[in-house]
CHARMM internal coordinates of N, CA and C (Angstrom, degrees):
IC EDIT
DIST 1 N 1 CA 1.4470
DIST 1 CA 1 C 1.5352
ANGL 1 N 1 CA 1 C 109.51
DIST 1 C 2 N 1.2876
ANGL 1 CA 1 C 2 N 116.24
DIHE 1 N 1 CA 1 C 2 N 138.52
DIST 2 N 2 CA 1.4573
ANGL 1 C 2 N 2 CA 122.29
DIHE 1 CA 1 C 2 N 2 CA 179.48
DIST 2 CA 2 C 1.5320
ANGL 2 N 2 CA 2 C 110.52
DIHE 1 C 2 N 2 CA 2 C -77.04
DIST 2 C 3 N 1.3270
ANGL 2 CA 2 C 3 N 115.99
DIHE 2 N 2 CA 2 C 3 N 138.45
DIST 3 N 3 CA 1.4618
ANGL 2 C 3 N 3 CA 120.67
DIHE 2 CA 2 C 3 N 3 CA 179.48
DIST 3 CA 3 C 1.5225
ANGL 3 N 3 CA 3 C 110.51
DIHE 2 C 3 N 3 CA 3 C -69.85
DIST 3 C 4 N 1.3241
ANGL 3 CA 3 C 4 N 115.31
DIHE 3 N 3 CA 3 C 4 N 142.62
DIST 4 N 4 CA 1.4568
ANGL 3 C 4 N 4 CA 120.74
DIHE 3 CA 3 C 4 N 4 CA 174.38
DIST 4 CA 4 C 1.5202
ANGL 4 N 4 CA 4 C 108.27
DIHE 3 C 4 N 4 CA 4 C -91.44
DIST 4 C 5 N 1.3147
ANGL 4 CA 4 C 5 N 116.01
DIHE 4 N 4 CA 4 C 5 N 136.73
DIST 5 N 5 CA 1.4588
ANGL 4 C 5 N 5 CA 120.96
DIHE 4 CA 4 C 5 N 5 CA 176.97
DIST 5 CA 5 C 1.5205
ANGL 5 N 5 CA 5 C 108.69
DIHE 4 C 5 N 5 CA 5 C -91.17
DIST 5 C 6 N 1.3296
ANGL 5 CA 5 C 6 N 115.62
DIHE 5 N 5 CA 5 C 6 N 129.48
DIST 6 N 6 CA 1.4567
ANGL 5 C 6 N 6 CA 120.29
DIHE 5 CA 5 C 6 N 6 CA 177.05
DIST 6 CA 6 C 1.5287
ANGL 6 N 6 CA 6 C 108.63
DIHE 5 C 6 N 6 CA 6 C -125.77
DIST 6 C 7 N 1.3151
ANGL 6 CA 6 C 7 N 115.81
DIHE 6 N 6 CA 6 C 7 N 149.35
DIST 7 N 7 CA 1.4610
ANGL 6 C 7 N 7 CA 121.11
DIHE 6 CA 6 C 7 N 7 CA 179.42
DIST 7 CA 7 C 1.5266
ANGL 7 N 7 CA 7 C 108.68
DIHE 6 C 7 N 7 CA 7 C -110.10
DIST 7 C 8 N 1.3143
ANGL 7 CA 7 C 8 N 115.46
DIHE 7 N 7 CA 7 C 8 N 125.91
DIST 8 N 8 CA 1.4591
ANGL 7 C 8 N 8 CA 121.33
DIHE 7 CA 7 C 8 N 8 CA 176.53
DIST 8 CA 8 C 1.5279
ANGL 8 N 8 CA 8 C 106.55
DIHE 7 C 8 N 8 CA 8 C -102.00
DIST 8 C 9 N 1.3233
ANGL 8 CA 8 C 9 N 115.55
DIHE 8 N 8 CA 8 C 9 N 113.50
DIST 9 N 9 CA 1.4615
ANGL 8 C 9 N 9 CA 121.86
DIHE 8 CA 8 C 9 N 9 CA -178.74
DIST 9 CA 9 C 1.5173
ANGL 9 N 9 CA 9 C 107.43
DIHE 8 C 9 N 9 CA 9 C -102.09
DIST 9 C 10 N 1.3323
ANGL 9 CA 9 C 10 N 116.42
DIHE 9 N 9 CA 9 C 10 N 129.08
DIST 10 N 10 CA 1.4621
ANGL 9 C 10 N 10 CA 119.55
DIHE 9 CA 9 C 10 N 10 CA -175.37
DIST 10 CA 10 C 1.5169
ANGL 10 N 10 CA 10 C 110.92
DIHE 9 C 10 N 10 CA 10 C -151.05
DIST 10 C 11 N 1.3336
ANGL 10 CA 10 C 11 N 115.58
DIHE 10 N 10 CA 10 C 11 N 165.45
DIST 11 N 11 CA 1.4625
ANGL 10 C 11 N 11 CA 121.55
DIHE 10 CA 10 C 11 N 11 CA -178.64
DIST 11 CA 11 C 1.5128
ANGL 11 N 11 CA 11 C 109.76
DIHE 10 C 11 N 11 CA 11 C 96.68
DIST 11 C 12 N 1.3160
ANGL 11 CA 11 C 12 N 116.75
DIHE 11 N 11 CA 11 C 12 N -134.14
DIST 12 N 12 CA 1.4561
ANGL 11 C 12 N 12 CA 122.03
DIHE 11 CA 11 C 12 N 12 CA 176.16
DIST 12 CA 12 C 1.5160
ANGL 12 N 12 CA 12 C 113.95
DIHE 11 C 12 N 12 CA 12 C 102.63
DIST 12 C 13 N 1.3298
ANGL 12 CA 12 C 13 N 115.22
DIHE 12 N 12 CA 12 C 13 N 176.75
DIST 13 N 13 CA 1.4609
ANGL 12 C 13 N 13 CA 121.05
DIHE 12 CA 12 C 13 N 13 CA -175.82
DIST 13 CA 13 C 1.5248
ANGL 13 N 13 CA 13 C 112.92
DIHE 12 C 13 N 13 CA 13 C -86.99
DIST 13 C 14 N 1.2939
ANGL 13 CA 13 C 14 N 117.09
DIHE 13 N 13 CA 13 C 14 N 1.60
DIST 14 N 14 CA 1.4609
ANGL 13 C 14 N 14 CA 122.70
DIHE 13 CA 13 C 14 N 14 CA -179.30
DIST 14 CA 14 C 1.5288
ANGL 14 N 14 CA 14 C 112.21
DIHE 13 C 14 N 14 CA 14 C -70.65
DIST 14 C 15 N 1.3322
ANGL 14 CA 14 C 15 N 115.58
DIHE 14 N 14 CA 14 C 15 N 159.31
DIST 15 N 15 CA 1.4688
ANGL 14 C 15 N 15 CA 120.13
DIHE 14 CA 14 C 15 N 15 CA 173.27
DIST 15 CA 15 C 1.5276
ANGL 15 N 15 CA 15 C 110.28
DIHE 14 C 15 N 15 CA 15 C -67.44
DIST 15 C 16 N 1.3152
ANGL 15 CA 15 C 16 N 117.19
DIHE 15 N 15 CA 15 C 16 N -12.67
DIST 16 N 16 CA 1.4652
ANGL 15 C 16 N 16 CA 123.20
DIHE 15 CA 15 C 16 N 16 CA 179.16
DIST 16 CA 16 C 1.5291
ANGL 16 N 16 CA 16 C 111.82
DIHE 15 C 16 N 16 CA 16 C -92.41
DIST 16 C 17 N 1.3147
ANGL 16 CA 16 C 17 N 117.88
DIHE 16 N 16 CA 16 C 17 N 18.92
DIST 17 N 17 CA 1.4682
ANGL 16 C 17 N 17 CA 123.33
DIHE 16 CA 16 C 17 N 17 CA -177.22
DIST 17 CA 17 C 1.5328
ANGL 17 N 17 CA 17 C 112.16
DIHE 16 C 17 N 17 CA 17 C -51.22
DIST 17 C 18 N 1.3163
ANGL 17 CA 17 C 18 N 116.66
DIHE 17 N 17 CA 17 C 18 N -54.03
DIST 18 N 18 CA 1.4673
ANGL 17 C 18 N 18 CA 121.01
DIHE 17 CA 17 C 18 N 18 CA -177.30
DIST 18 CA 18 C 1.5264
ANGL 18 N 18 CA 18 C 111.67
DIHE 17 C 18 N 18 CA 18 C -65.76
DIST 18 C 19 N 1.3244
ANGL 18 CA 18 C 19 N 117.07
DIHE 18 N 18 CA 18 C 19 N -36.52
DIST 19 N 19 CA 1.4675
ANGL 18 C 19 N 19 CA 121.13
DIHE 18 CA 18 C 19 N 19 CA 178.25
DIST 19 CA 19 C 1.5265
ANGL 19 N 19 CA 19 C 109.60
DIHE 18 C 19 N 19 CA 19 C -63.32
DIST 19 C 20 N 1.3175
ANGL 19 CA 19 C 20 N 117.04
DIHE 19 N 19 CA 19 C 20 N -38.75
DIST 20 N 20 CA 1.4550
ANGL 19 C 20 N 20 CA 121.76
DIHE 19 CA 19 C 20 N 20 CA 178.56
DIST 20 CA 20 C 1.5289
ANGL 20 N 20 CA 20 C 111.66
DIHE 19 C 20 N 20 CA 20 C -62.42
DIST 20 C 21 N 1.3252
ANGL 20 CA 20 C 21 N 116.96
DIHE 20 N 20 CA 20 C 21 N -39.40
DIST 21 N 21 CA 1.4669
ANGL 20 C 21 N 21 CA 121.06
DIHE 20 CA 20 C 21 N 21 CA 177.81
DIST 21 CA 21 C 1.5245
ANGL 21 N 21 CA 21 C 110.30
DIHE 20 C 21 N 21 CA 21 C -65.77
DIST 21 C 22 N 1.3201
ANGL 21 CA 21 C 22 N 116.88
DIHE 21 N 21 CA 21 C 22 N -42.61
DIST 22 N 22 CA 1.4668
ANGL 21 C 22 N 22 CA 121.18
DIHE 21 CA 21 C 22 N 22 CA 177.98
DIST 22 CA 22 C 1.5272
ANGL 22 N 22 CA 22 C 110.06
DIHE 21 C 22 N 22 CA 22 C -62.13
DIST 22 C 23 N 1.3353
ANGL 22 CA 22 C 23 N 116.94
DIHE 22 N 22 CA 22 C 23 N -41.70
DIST 23 N 23 CA 1.4677
ANGL 22 C 23 N 23 CA 120.88
DIHE 22 CA 22 C 23 N 23 CA 179.00
DIST 23 CA 23 C 1.5239
ANGL 23 N 23 CA 23 C 111.24
DIHE 22 C 23 N 23 CA 23 C -63.78
DIST 23 C 24 N 1.3325
ANGL 23 CA 23 C 24 N 116.99
DIHE 23 N 23 CA 23 C 24 N -41.08
DIST 24 N 24 CA 1.4678
ANGL 23 C 24 N 24 CA 120.63
DIHE 23 CA 23 C 24 N 24 CA 178.25
DIST 24 CA 24 C 1.5234
ANGL 24 N 24 CA 24 C 110.55
DIHE 23 C 24 N 24 CA 24 C -62.64
DIST 24 C 25 N 1.3262
ANGL 24 CA 24 C 25 N 116.74
DIHE 24 N 24 CA 24 C 25 N -41.15
DIST 25 N 25 CA 1.4673
ANGL 24 C 25 N 25 CA 120.42
DIHE 24 CA 24 C 25 N 25 CA 176.95
DIST 25 CA 25 C 1.5193
ANGL 25 N 25 CA 25 C 111.12
DIHE 24 C 25 N 25 CA 25 C -61.77
DIST 25 C 26 N 1.3124
ANGL 25 CA 25 C 26 N 116.40
DIHE 25 N 25 CA 25 C 26 N -40.64
DIST 26 N 26 CA 1.4621
ANGL 25 C 26 N 26 CA 120.67
DIHE 25 CA 25 C 26 N 26 CA 179.40
DIST 26 CA 26 C 1.5279
ANGL 26 N 26 CA 26 C 110.82
DIHE 25 C 26 N 26 CA 26 C -62.29
DIST 26 C 27 N 1.3156
ANGL 26 CA 26 C 27 N 116.43
DIHE 26 N 26 CA 26 C 27 N -42.23
DIST 27 N 27 CA 1.4661
ANGL 26 C 27 N 27 CA 120.55
DIHE 26 CA 26 C 27 N 27 CA 177.59
DIST 27 CA 27 C 1.5244
ANGL 27 N 27 CA 27 C 110.09
DIHE 26 C 27 N 27 CA 27 C -60.53
DIST 27 C 28 N 1.3234
ANGL 27 CA 27 C 28 N 116.43
DIHE 27 N 27 CA 27 C 28 N -47.36
DIST 28 N 28 CA 1.4667
ANGL 27 C 28 N 28 CA 120.28
DIHE 27 CA 27 C 28 N 28 CA -177.88
DIST 28 CA 28 C 1.5174
ANGL 28 N 28 CA 28 C 112.97
DIHE 27 C 28 N 28 CA 28 C -65.47
DIST 28 C 29 N 1.3150
ANGL 28 CA 28 C 29 N 116.99
DIHE 28 N 28 CA 28 C 29 N -33.24
DIST 29 N 29 CA 1.4616
ANGL 28 C 29 N 29 CA 119.99
DIHE 28 CA 28 C 29 N 29 CA -179.69
DIST 29 CA 29 C 1.5214
ANGL 29 N 29 CA 29 C 112.56
DIHE 28 C 29 N 29 CA 29 C -75.94
DIST 29 C 30 N 1.3355
ANGL 29 CA 29 C 30 N 116.56
DIHE 29 N 29 CA 29 C 30 N -8.18
DIST 30 N 30 CA 1.4575
ANGL 29 C 30 N 30 CA 119.89
DIHE 29 CA 29 C 30 N 30 CA -178.89
DIST 30 CA 30 C 1.5227
ANGL 30 N 30 CA 30 C 113.69
DIHE 29 C 30 N 30 CA 30 C -123.39
DIST 30 C 31 N 1.3220
ANGL 30 CA 30 C 31 N 117.52
DIHE 30 N 30 CA 30 C 31 N 2.48
DIST 31 N 31 CA 1.4610
ANGL 30 C 31 N 31 CA 120.69
DIHE 30 CA 30 C 31 N 31 CA -177.34
DIST 31 CA 31 C 1.5314
ANGL 31 N 31 CA 31 C 110.53
DIHE 30 C 31 N 31 CA 31 C -79.59
DIST 31 C 32 N 1.3091
ANGL 31 CA 31 C 32 N 115.99
DIHE 31 N 31 CA 31 C 32 N 150.15
DIST 32 N 32 CA 1.4607
ANGL 31 C 32 N 32 CA 122.05
DIHE 31 CA 31 C 32 N 32 CA 177.43
DIST 32 CA 32 C 1.5311
ANGL 32 N 32 CA 32 C 108.53
DIHE 31 C 32 N 32 CA 32 C -88.50
DIST 32 C 33 N 1.3288
ANGL 32 CA 32 C 33 N 116.34
DIHE 32 N 32 CA 32 C 33 N 98.73
DIST 33 N 33 CA 1.4583
ANGL 32 C 33 N 33 CA 121.02
DIHE 32 CA 32 C 33 N 33 CA -177.54
DIST 33 CA 33 C 1.5289
ANGL 33 N 33 CA 33 C 112.40
DIHE 32 C 33 N 33 CA 33 C -68.42
DIST 33 C 34 N 1.3225
ANGL 33 CA 33 C 34 N 117.76
DIHE 33 N 33 CA 33 C 34 N -11.54
DIST 34 N 34 CA 1.4632
ANGL 33 C 34 N 34 CA 120.36
DIHE 33 CA 33 C 34 N 34 CA 177.04
DIST 34 CA 34 C 1.5284
ANGL 34 N 34 CA 34 C 110.67
DIHE 33 C 34 N 34 CA 34 C -73.72
DIST 34 C 35 N 1.3351
ANGL 34 CA 34 C 35 N 116.24
DIHE 34 N 34 CA 34 C 35 N -28.26
DIST 35 N 35 CA 1.4623
ANGL 34 C 35 N 35 CA 120.81
DIHE 34 CA 34 C 35 N 35 CA -176.45
DIST 35 CA 35 C 1.5255
ANGL 35 N 35 CA 35 C 114.33
DIHE 34 C 35 N 35 CA 35 C -110.47
DIST 35 C 36 N 1.3298
ANGL 35 CA 35 C 36 N 117.19
DIHE 35 N 35 CA 35 C 36 N -16.75
DIST 36 N 36 CA 1.4623
ANGL 35 C 36 N 36 CA 120.48
DIHE 35 CA 35 C 36 N 36 CA -175.72
DIST 36 CA 36 C 1.5211
ANGL 36 N 36 CA 36 C 111.63
DIHE 35 C 36 N 36 CA 36 C -130.20
DIST 36 C 37 N 1.3202
ANGL 36 CA 36 C 37 N 115.07
DIHE 36 N 36 CA 36 C 37 N 144.97
DIST 37 N 37 CA 1.4641
ANGL 36 C 37 N 37 CA 122.13
DIHE 36 CA 36 C 37 N 37 CA 174.69
DIST 37 CA 37 C 1.5270
ANGL 37 N 37 CA 37 C 106.68
DIHE 36 C 37 N 37 CA 37 C -117.78
DIST 37 C 38 N 1.3278
ANGL 37 CA 37 C 38 N 116.47
DIHE 37 N 37 CA 37 C 38 N 96.63
DIST 38 N 38 CA 1.4643
ANGL 37 C 38 N 38 CA 118.91
DIHE 37 CA 37 C 38 N 38 CA -177.27
DIST 38 CA 38 C 1.5262
ANGL 38 N 38 CA 38 C 112.30
DIHE 37 C 38 N 38 CA 38 C -81.25
DIST 38 C 39 N 1.3146
ANGL 38 CA 38 C 39 N 114.97
DIHE 38 N 38 CA 38 C 39 N 145.37
DIST 39 N 39 CA 1.4581
ANGL 38 C 39 N 39 CA 121.48
DIHE 38 CA 38 C 39 N 39 CA 169.25
DIST 39 CA 39 C 1.5237
ANGL 39 N 39 CA 39 C 106.34
DIHE 38 C 39 N 39 CA 39 C -124.02
DIST 39 C 40 N 1.3018
ANGL 39 CA 39 C 40 N 116.23
DIHE 39 N 39 CA 39 C 40 N 150.74
DIST 40 N 40 CA 1.4595
ANGL 39 C 40 N 40 CA 119.91
DIHE 39 CA 39 C 40 N 40 CA -177.80
DIST 40 CA 40 C 1.5149
ANGL 40 N 40 CA 40 C 112.08
DIHE 39 C 40 N 40 CA 40 C -110.95
DIST 40 C 41 N 1.3156
ANGL 40 CA 40 C 41 N 115.79
DIHE 40 N 40 CA 40 C 41 N 142.14
DIST 41 N 41 CA 1.4547
ANGL 40 C 41 N 41 CA 121.99
DIHE 40 CA 40 C 41 N 41 CA 174.28
DIST 41 CA 41 C 1.5227
ANGL 41 N 41 CA 41 C 107.08
DIHE 40 C 41 N 41 CA 41 C -128.71
DIST 41 C 42 N 1.3203
ANGL 41 CA 41 C 42 N 115.01
DIHE 41 N 41 CA 41 C 42 N 107.31
DIST 42 N 42 CA 1.4589
ANGL 41 C 42 N 42 CA 121.99
DIHE 41 CA 41 C 42 N 42 CA -177.48
DIST 42 CA 42 C 1.5198
ANGL 42 N 42 CA 42 C 109.60
DIHE 41 C 42 N 42 CA 42 C -94.01
DIST 42 C 43 N 1.3290
ANGL 42 CA 42 C 43 N 116.13
DIHE 42 N 42 CA 42 C 43 N 129.41
DIST 43 N 43 CA 1.4539
ANGL 42 C 43 N 43 CA 122.23
DIHE 42 CA 42 C 43 N 43 CA 176.16
DIST 43 CA 43 C 1.5230
ANGL 43 N 43 CA 43 C 107.56
DIHE 42 C 43 N 43 CA 43 C -102.38
DIST 43 C 44 N 1.3287
ANGL 43 CA 43 C 44 N 116.65
DIHE 43 N 43 CA 43 C 44 N 121.54
DIST 44 N 44 CA 1.4602
ANGL 43 C 44 N 44 CA 120.67
DIHE 43 CA 43 C 44 N 44 CA -177.61
DIST 44 CA 44 C 1.5266
ANGL 44 N 44 CA 44 C 110.63
DIHE 43 C 44 N 44 CA 44 C -72.82
DIST 44 C 45 N 1.3205
ANGL 44 CA 44 C 45 N 115.59
DIHE 44 N 44 CA 44 C 45 N 167.31
DIST 45 N 45 CA 1.4615
ANGL 44 C 45 N 45 CA 120.57
DIHE 44 CA 44 C 45 N 45 CA 177.78
DIST 45 CA 45 C 1.5288
ANGL 45 N 45 CA 45 C 111.90
DIHE 44 C 45 N 45 CA 45 C -65.94
DIST 45 C 46 N 1.3256
ANGL 45 CA 45 C 46 N 116.29
DIHE 45 N 45 CA 45 C 46 N -19.73
DIST 46 N 46 CA 1.4673
ANGL 45 C 46 N 46 CA 120.81
DIHE 45 CA 45 C 46 N 46 CA 178.83
DIST 46 CA 46 C 1.5297
ANGL 46 N 46 CA 46 C 112.26
DIHE 45 C 46 N 46 CA 46 C -96.04
DIST 46 C 47 N 1.3317
ANGL 46 CA 46 C 47 N 117.86
DIHE 46 N 46 CA 46 C 47 N 3.15
DIST 47 N 47 CA 1.4553
ANGL 46 C 47 N 47 CA 121.53
DIHE 46 CA 46 C 47 N 47 CA 177.38
DIST 47 CA 47 C 1.5151
ANGL 47 N 47 CA 47 C 115.25
DIHE 46 C 47 N 47 CA 47 C 94.27
DIST 47 C 48 N 1.3230
ANGL 47 CA 47 C 48 N 118.05
DIHE 47 N 47 CA 47 C 48 N 5.58
DIST 48 N 48 CA 1.4616
ANGL 47 C 48 N 48 CA 120.88
DIHE 47 CA 47 C 48 N 48 CA 177.40
DIST 48 CA 48 C 1.5212
ANGL 48 N 48 CA 48 C 111.42
DIHE 47 C 48 N 48 CA 48 C -80.87
DIST 48 C 49 N 1.3191
ANGL 48 CA 48 C 49 N 115.98
DIHE 48 N 48 CA 48 C 49 N 167.00
DIST 49 N 49 CA 1.4548
ANGL 48 C 49 N 49 CA 122.41
DIHE 48 CA 48 C 49 N 49 CA 179.86
DIST 49 CA 49 C 1.5165
ANGL 49 N 49 CA 49 C 110.03
DIHE 48 C 49 N 49 CA 49 C -115.80
DIST 49 C 50 N 1.3256
ANGL 49 CA 49 C 50 N 116.22
DIHE 49 N 49 CA 49 C 50 N 144.40
DIST 50 N 50 CA 1.4591
ANGL 49 C 50 N 50 CA 122.17
DIHE 49 CA 49 C 50 N 50 CA 175.02
DIST 50 CA 50 C 1.5284
ANGL 50 N 50 CA 50 C 108.05
DIHE 49 C 50 N 50 CA 50 C -137.83
DIST 50 C 51 N 1.3246
ANGL 50 CA 50 C 51 N 115.53
DIHE 50 N 50 CA 50 C 51 N 131.40
DIST 51 N 51 CA 1.4598
ANGL 50 C 51 N 51 CA 120.83
DIHE 50 CA 50 C 51 N 51 CA 173.69
DIST 51 CA 51 C 1.5173
ANGL 51 N 51 CA 51 C 108.00
DIHE 50 C 51 N 51 CA 51 C -79.82
DIST 51 C 52 N 1.3015
ANGL 51 CA 51 C 52 N 116.54
DIHE 51 N 51 CA 51 C 52 N 140.09
DIST 52 N 52 CA 1.4560
ANGL 51 C 52 N 52 CA 120.99
DIHE 51 CA 51 C 52 N 52 CA -178.13
DIST 52 CA 52 C 1.5239
ANGL 52 N 52 CA 52 C 109.03
DIHE 51 C 52 N 52 CA 52 C -126.23
DIST 52 C 53 N 1.3103
ANGL 52 CA 52 C 53 N 116.91
DIHE 52 N 52 CA 52 C 53 N 116.16
DIST 53 N 53 CA 1.4610
ANGL 52 C 53 N 53 CA 120.97
DIHE 52 CA 52 C 53 N 53 CA 175.69
DIST 53 CA 53 C 1.5212
ANGL 53 N 53 CA 53 C 108.29
DIHE 52 C 53 N 53 CA 53 C -79.33
DIST 53 C 54 N 1.3025
ANGL 53 CA 53 C 54 N 116.51
DIHE 53 N 53 CA 53 C 54 N 131.07
DIST 54 N 54 CA 1.4585
ANGL 53 C 54 N 54 CA 122.03
DIHE 53 CA 53 C 54 N 54 CA -177.52
DIST 54 CA 54 C 1.5213
ANGL 54 N 54 CA 54 C 108.71
DIHE 53 C 54 N 54 CA 54 C -106.12
DIST 54 C 55 N 1.3097
ANGL 54 CA 54 C 55 N 115.72
DIHE 54 N 54 CA 54 C 55 N 124.79
DIST 55 N 55 CA 1.4620
ANGL 54 C 55 N 55 CA 121.53
DIHE 54 CA 54 C 55 N 55 CA 179.63
DIST 55 CA 55 C 1.5214
ANGL 55 N 55 CA 55 C 108.37
DIHE 54 C 55 N 55 CA 55 C -114.95
DIST 55 C 56 N 1.3164
ANGL 55 CA 55 C 56 N 116.33
DIHE 55 N 55 CA 55 C 56 N 125.29
DIST 56 N 56 CA 1.4589
ANGL 55 C 56 N 56 CA 121.08
DIHE 55 CA 55 C 56 N 56 CA 178.37
DIST 56 CA 56 C 1.5230
ANGL 56 N 56 CA 56 C 108.47
DIHE 55 C 56 N 56 CA 56 C -96.50
DIST 56 C 57 N 1.3010
ANGL 56 CA 56 C 57 N 116.02
DIHE 56 N 56 CA 56 C 57 N 109.93
DIST 57 N 57 CA 1.4617
ANGL 56 C 57 N 57 CA 120.70
DIHE 56 CA 56 C 57 N 57 CA 176.76
DIST 57 CA 57 C 1.5186
ANGL 57 N 57 CA 57 C 107.93
DIHE 56 C 57 N 57 CA 57 C -99.98
DIST 57 C 58 N 1.2849
ANGL 57 CA 57 C 58 N 116.05
DIHE 57 N 57 CA 57 C 58 N 120.11
DIST 58 N 58 CA 1.4590
ANGL 57 C 58 N 58 CA 121.80
DIHE 57 CA 57 C 58 N 58 CA -176.10
DIST 58 CA 58 C 1.5215
ANGL 58 N 58 CA 58 C 111.75
DIHE 57 C 58 N 58 CA 58 C -51.43
DIST 58 C 59 N 1.3285
ANGL 58 CA 58 C 59 N 115.28
DIHE 58 N 58 CA 58 C 59 N 125.86
DIST 59 N 59 CA 1.4538
ANGL 58 C 59 N 59 CA 120.95
DIHE 58 CA 58 C 59 N 59 CA 176.84
DIST 59 CA 59 C 1.5167
ANGL 59 N 59 CA 59 C 115.01
DIHE 58 C 59 N 59 CA 59 C 82.59
DIST 59 C 60 N 1.3217
ANGL 59 CA 59 C 60 N 117.50
DIHE 59 N 59 CA 59 C 60 N -3.39
DIST 60 N 60 CA 1.4588
ANGL 59 C 60 N 60 CA 120.33
DIHE 59 CA 59 C 60 N 60 CA 179.90
DIST 60 CA 60 C 1.5225
ANGL 60 N 60 CA 60 C 109.62
DIHE 59 C 60 N 60 CA 60 C -117.87
DIST 60 C 61 N 1.3156
ANGL 60 CA 60 C 61 N 115.78
DIHE 60 N 60 CA 60 C 61 N 149.21
DIST 61 N 61 CA 1.4561
ANGL 60 C 61 N 61 CA 119.87
DIHE 60 CA 60 C 61 N 61 CA 177.76
DIST 61 CA 61 C 1.5246
ANGL 61 N 61 CA 61 C 110.14
DIHE 60 C 61 N 61 CA 61 C -74.66
DIST 61 C 62 N 1.3072
ANGL 61 CA 61 C 62 N 115.30
DIHE 61 N 61 CA 61 C 62 N 148.24
DIST 62 N 62 CA 1.4510
ANGL 61 C 62 N 62 CA 121.41
DIHE 61 CA 61 C 62 N 62 CA 175.44
DIST 62 CA 62 C 1.5157
ANGL 62 N 62 CA 62 C 107.78
DIHE 61 C 62 N 62 CA 62 C -93.60
DIST 62 C 63 N 1.3130
ANGL 62 CA 62 C 63 N 116.41
DIHE 62 N 62 CA 62 C 63 N 123.85
DIST 63 N 63 CA 1.4561
ANGL 62 C 63 N 63 CA 120.22
DIHE 62 CA 62 C 63 N 63 CA -177.01
DIST 63 CA 63 C 1.5197
ANGL 63 N 63 CA 63 C 109.30
DIHE 62 C 63 N 63 CA 63 C -130.01
DIST 63 C 64 N 1.3181
ANGL 63 CA 63 C 64 N 116.07
DIHE 63 N 63 CA 63 C 64 N 134.24
DIST 64 N 64 CA 1.4562
ANGL 63 C 64 N 64 CA 120.69
DIHE 63 CA 63 C 64 N 64 CA 174.90
DIST 64 CA 64 C 1.5186
ANGL 64 N 64 CA 64 C 109.21
DIHE 63 C 64 N 64 CA 64 C -79.22
DIST 64 C 65 N 1.3001
ANGL 64 CA 64 C 65 N 116.44
DIHE 64 N 64 CA 64 C 65 N 132.84
DIST 65 N 65 CA 1.4601
ANGL 64 C 65 N 65 CA 121.39
DIHE 64 CA 64 C 65 N 65 CA 172.16
DIST 65 CA 65 C 1.5205
ANGL 65 N 65 CA 65 C 107.72
DIHE 64 C 65 N 65 CA 65 C -133.92
DIST 65 C 66 N 1.2980
ANGL 65 CA 65 C 66 N 116.81
DIHE 65 N 65 CA 65 C 66 N 158.58
DIST 66 N 66 CA 1.4611
ANGL 65 C 66 N 66 CA 119.88
DIHE 65 CA 65 C 66 N 66 CA -176.10
DIST 66 CA 66 C 1.5234
ANGL 66 N 66 CA 66 C 112.53
DIHE 65 C 66 N 66 CA 66 C -62.45
DIST 66 C 67 N 1.3084
ANGL 66 CA 66 C 67 N 118.87
DIHE 66 N 66 CA 66 C 67 N -20.94
DIST 67 N 67 CA 1.4551
ANGL 66 C 67 N 67 CA 121.74
DIHE 66 CA 66 C 67 N 67 CA -178.46
DIST 67 CA 67 C 1.5109
ANGL 67 N 67 CA 67 C 115.08
DIHE 66 C 67 N 67 CA 67 C -73.01
DIST 67 C 68 N 1.3402
ANGL 67 CA 67 C 68 N 118.91
DIHE 67 N 67 CA 67 C 68 N -11.00
DIST 68 N 68 CA 1.4572
ANGL 67 C 68 N 68 CA 119.95
DIHE 67 CA 67 C 68 N 68 CA -176.92
DIST 68 CA 68 C 1.5200
ANGL 68 N 68 CA 68 C 113.09
DIHE 67 C 68 N 68 CA 68 C -105.54
DIST 68 C 69 N 1.3186
ANGL 68 CA 68 C 69 N 117.68
DIHE 68 N 68 CA 68 C 69 N 6.96
DIST 69 N 69 CA 1.4540
ANGL 68 C 69 N 69 CA 120.73
DIHE 68 CA 68 C 69 N 69 CA -179.59
DIST 69 CA 69 C 1.5243
ANGL 69 N 69 CA 69 C 110.24
DIHE 68 C 69 N 69 CA 69 C -90.63
DIST 69 C 70 N 1.3082
ANGL 69 CA 69 C 70 N 116.34
DIHE 69 N 69 CA 69 C 70 N 136.47
DIST 70 N 70 CA 1.4623
ANGL 69 C 70 N 70 CA 121.89
DIHE 69 CA 69 C 70 N 70 CA 176.96
DIST 70 CA 70 C 1.5204
ANGL 70 N 70 CA 70 C 109.28
DIHE 69 C 70 N 70 CA 70 C -116.56
DIST 70 C 71 N 1.3209
ANGL 70 CA 70 C 71 N 116.74
DIHE 70 N 70 CA 70 C 71 N 141.77
DIST 71 N 71 CA 1.4594
ANGL 70 C 71 N 71 CA 120.49
DIHE 70 CA 70 C 71 N 71 CA 177.91
DIST 71 CA 71 C 1.5128
ANGL 71 N 71 CA 71 C 110.02
DIHE 70 C 71 N 71 CA 71 C -70.10
DIST 71 C 72 N 1.3433
ANGL 71 CA 71 C 72 N 116.51
DIHE 71 N 71 CA 71 C 72 N 144.97
DIST 72 N 72 CA 1.4624
ANGL 71 C 72 N 72 CA 121.54
DIHE 71 CA 71 C 72 N 72 CA 173.81
DIST 72 CA 72 C 1.4976
ANGL 72 N 72 CA 72 C 109.10
DIHE 71 C 72 N 72 CA 72 C -74.90
END
COOR INIT
IC SEED 1 N 1 CA 1 C
IC BUILD
């Protein structure tokens, strides 16, 4: 079966910015990487966009950090 690509959009200018990042991490730590290929789209507090490459390392949690965001 072919993997479905899904986009996880998180962050943003809301006061809930940090909560959104935590929620995105929770999704990634529970997603079935055998069936889905997630991509991340981080919205900065100033309204900018950053593409986030997601790497699934077997046995390790996937965590978003500012070092993995690339400017569009």
